[in-house]
N, C-alpha and C positions, 0 to 999 in steps of 0.2 A: 224615438229610441233614445236620443241623448237626453230628453226631458226626463224619461224615466230613470236614466242612470244619475242624472243630476240631482233628482229628488231622492234616489236611494242613498246617494252620498251624503246629502244634507241630512237626512234622517238619522244616519249612522252618526253623524257628528254630534248630535246631542239635543234634540228637542224632546220635550216630554215632562211629565211630572210624576210624582209618586202615585201609586195605585195601590194603597194600602187596603182598600176595601174591595179589591179585585178577587173573584173567587177562582178556583182551579178550572171549573168549567167555562168561566168567561174567557180565561186565559187560553184554553184548548180552542174555543170557538174563533178567538182571534188568529191563532196559528193556522187553523183550517181554512179562514177567510183568505189569509195570504197565500197558502199553498194552492188553493183552488181558483186564485184570481188570475184572469187573463193577463193582467199586468205582470204578474210574477212569471208566467209563461213566457211573455215576450221578453223579459229580462233575462231569463236564463236562456232561451234559444237565441237571442242576439248577441250572446257573449263571443267576442273575438271576430265578429263580422264587421266588416268596413265597406264603405261605398267605393266603387271603382272610380278611377280619374275620369273626367268628363269625356265626351265624345270628341270635343274640339282638340283636347290635349292629346288624345290618342292619335287623331288625325295628324296633328302637328309633328308628333314622334315618328310617325310613318312617312311622312313626307320629308322630313329631315334625313331619315335613313335612305329613302328612295332617291331624293335628287340632290342631298347636301354633299355628297361625296365623304371624304374622311372627317372633315370639320362637322358636317351635318350628322354624322353617325355618333361623333363624341357628344354633341349637343343632346341628341336623342338618348344616348346612354346616360347621361347626366340627369336628364329628366326622369328616366325611368328609375334610376337609384334614389332620387327624392321621392318619387310616388311609393317605391317599396318601403322606404324609411317612415313615411307619413302613415301608410297603411299599418306597418308594424306598431307604431307608437299608438295609434288609434285602437288597434286590437288589444295590446297590453292594458291599455287604460280600461277599456270595456271589461276584460277578464278580472282585472283588479277590482273593480266596482262589484262584480258579481261575487267575487271571493269575499270581499268585506261584508256584503250584504248577508251572505250565508254564514259568516262567522257570527254576526249579530244574531241570525236566526238561531243557530246553534247555542249561542249563550242564553237566549231566552228560554229554549228548550231545556237547558241545563238548570236554569233557575226554577222551571216549572218542576222538573223531576226532583229537585232538592226541596220542593215545599214552599217556594217563594213565588206564588202567583202574583204578587204585587209588582216585583221586578220584572217577571215575564210579561205582564201586561204593559208595562212602561215600554219595554223594548219592542213588543210587537206593535204597540200604537206608533212608535217612531217608524217601523218598517211600513206600516200601513200608510202613513202619511207620506213617507217617501215614494211609494208606489202610486200614491193617488187614489187609494181605495178607500171608499168610506163605508 
């Protein structure tokens, strides 16, 4: 998942060349390739998802709460707060990447709608590279 997000971000940042000879139908085919790809589906469905803390970390928090008294509970609560902050940051980064990807996809669609298939192809190619779709 992270590799797909990294690739998507890298693609949005500006790889690609002018595609002056790209036709409207070629641009549409590239758009359809993106939307139909399992990589795009994975990117969208993975937005906001984070991995849970490890079993060992969860066990440590439980043991601190169970046997640590007030000090142990404080340590477990601190660990939980850090876990929550990490999960929130990961979720926000994931969602931001998807938003940036879709903004570029929309920009390409706008170029296509305005009769600029060269710009659309350049943007679609960047997105395809970012997804790892060939």
